[in-house]
N, C-alpha and C positions, 0 to 999 in steps of 0.2 A: 484324696487330700482332705485333712480335717480343717475345720474353721480356722482362719488365720488369726493368730494371737499377736504375733510380731511381724511387722512388714518393714523392711529396709529398702529404700529406693534411691538409687544413684548417689550413694553415700560416699563422701570424700572427707577424710579427717586426718589430723596429725598433730604436730607440735611445732611451735615457733614458726608457723607459716609453711612448714615442709609437710607435704602429704605422706602419710604412711599407708593409708588405704584409699583406693580410688574407685569410684563408681560401683560400689557394692550393691548387689541385689540379693537379699536373703529373706526367707520367710520361715516362721516356726508356727506350727499349728497347735491347738489345744491338745494336750495328751501326747504330743509328739516329741521324740528325742532326735535332735539334729546335731551332727558332729561337725565342728569347724576345724579343719586339718590344715597343716602347712608347716614348712620348715622354720627354723629360728629366724625371727625378724620379719615374718610374712605379714604381720599385722593382726594376728588373732586376738591378743590381749587388748589392743587398741579398740578393736570392734566391740568387745564386751564393755569396755570403759565408756564408749559412746552411748551404748544402750542404757547403761546404768546412770548416765549423767555426769560422769567424772571427766569426760573430755567433750568439748563442744565441737560439733561438726563444722567443716568449712562450707559444705554444700550438701544437698540431698535431704532426705526425710526419714525419720524413724517414727513409726506409728505403733502404738500398743493398745490392744483391745479396741481398735477402731479410732483412736485419738492420737493426733500429732503430739509428740513430746517436746517440741521445740521450746516451749515456754515452761516446761515442767522441771523443777529442780531435782537433784539426786535424792534428797530426802522425801520429796513428794512421790517420786517414782517408787521408792522403797515402800512407802505406805500404801501405794496402789497395788502392791503385790509383785514387784520386780525385786528378786533377791539375788545378790551377787556374792558368790563364794570365791574370793580372789586366790591367786597363787600365794603361797606362804601361810595359808590357813586362817590368819587373822584371829587367833585365839589369845587368851590372857593366861599366861603361865601360872600366875599366883592365885587364880580362882579355881574352885572345884568344878567338876563337870556340871553338877546341879546348878551352881551359881551362874554358869553361862546361859542357862535357859531363863534366867530372871532378867537378863539384859534386853532391852528393847526400846523402841520409841515411846514417847509419852502416850499412854492409853493403850499400848499394845500388850497383849498377853500371849507370849509364845506358848505353843502347845507341847509342853515337856513330855507328856505321856505318849503323844503321837511319835515323837522322836525316838523314844524308847521302844515303841512297837517295831520300828524299822531297824533300830540298832540296839537290841536287847543287852548287848555286852556293856553298853554305856550305863545302863541302870545298875549293873553290878559295881561300876566304877564311879558312881555319882558323887561320892564323898572324897574322891581323889583329886588332887590338884593337877591341872592340865600339864604343868611342867614335868610331872612324873609319869605321864603317859608315854607309850611308845609312839613312834612316828605314825604308824597305821591308826592307832587309837586317836591321836590328835586330828588326823584327817577325817576320821569317822565323826568326831565331835564337830568339826567345822561344817561338814555336810548336814549333820543332825540339827545344828543350830539353824541352818537355812530351812530345813523341812519344818522345824517347829514354828516358823513364822507363816506357815501355810501359803507358800508362794503360788502365784498364777503363772509366773515366768521365772525359771531358775537358770542362772548363768553360772557355769562351773568352769574355773580356769585351772587346768593342769592338776587334777586330783592325784595323778601318779608321781608328781614331783618328789624325788627322793625316796620313793617306796619301791619295794620289790613287786614284780608283776603279779605274784600270787595274792598280794594284799589288794591290789587294784581289781583283780578278778572278783573279789568279794564285795567291793564298794559299788562298782558300776551297775550290777544287776539290781541293787537296792534302788538306785536312782531310776532305773527303768520301771521297776515295779511301782514306785511312787507316782510316776507320770501316768501309768495305766490306772491306778487307783483314784487319783485326784483330778485328772484332766489337766495337770500342770504341764506347760510347755517347757522343754529343756534345751538350752543351747550349750553344747559341751565342747570345750577346747581340751584336747587330749593328745599327748605325745605318742601313746601306744595306739597306733592306727587300728590294728586288727581288733584289739579289745574294745575300742570305741565303736567300731562298725558292727560288732556283735550285738550291741544293745541299741544302736541307733536305727531310726527309720530311714533317714537320708543323710547325705554328707556333702559338704562343700570343701573344696581344696583351694586355699589361698596361696598365691605365689607372687612375691614382690608387690603385695598390696592389692592384688586383683584376683577375682574368682576365675580360676582356669578350668575347673571341673565341678560338676554338680550332677548327682544322680542318686538313685535309691542305694541304700547300704548294700543290698544284695548284688546290684550291678557293680558297684565299686569293689566289692570283695572278689567278684568273679574275674574282673579285668585287672589283675594284679600289675601287669606291665604298665598299663595306662595310668593306674593310680600312683605307682612309684615315680614314673617320669614326670607326672604333673606335680607331685609332692616336692620333688627335687628341683623343679623348674628346668628340666632338661628335655630336649626333643625326643631322645630315645634312650631307654635303659633296658638292657636285656635282663630278663627275670633271673637267669642263672648268675648274673654278675651282682645282683643285689644281696647285700648282707643284712642280718638282723638289725644292725645299727642304722642302716639306711631307712628302716621303717620306723625309726624313732627320731624325735627332735627334742633338743633341750627346750625349756620354756622360753617364750619370747623374752629376749634380753632387754634391759633398760626400759624404755618407754614404748617398745614396739610389741 
């Protein structure tokens, strides 16, 4: 296990007094890719929002780089190296690719060339407006913007949303390589379970707001029946009865 960069202890959080996640225990090490898996509404997106400071926890503790984040604002967390790439990409359609890398917090200088090193296709498209990019290129830009900020902890929410699996197969290995090169910890929410586990070191499965399974990616891939039954929140699922659709989940809907 690598040095712990993110530690979540007994975390409960939600909206309007209703808990969406309960008693979560999650860790992410430096240079480690951790997959957070679960069906629609399991609480995956809420977990990322708590870490990035967009949702206040009801109880429990989130520590980053050895420091409690309870009194640290979302802006301060971002400045300390926590980068959140949300579902929906968060790009500006009227700006060019290059202009996206000039956006940052006061005093921040995104590393545009580093982003191009990992996504060379974007360098060819740097003068094109984001609204004219394909869906895969837009998602590439969203991730590249995150990498350009030189994160220490990268939170990725549903990279595959609306994209063909073949495009996702090209994006996820880049994330893995960046983690290896930089020592950045990555917490990945992804609906394509098998693709996520191919690049992850470990995985957690959320069901109804609780962690129901946690193991190395190798073990989770090997025990397909246990993974599927945990993912679906069912006691037993026969491997032969599982369809490809059962191994995928829509993104967390609403505020879950």
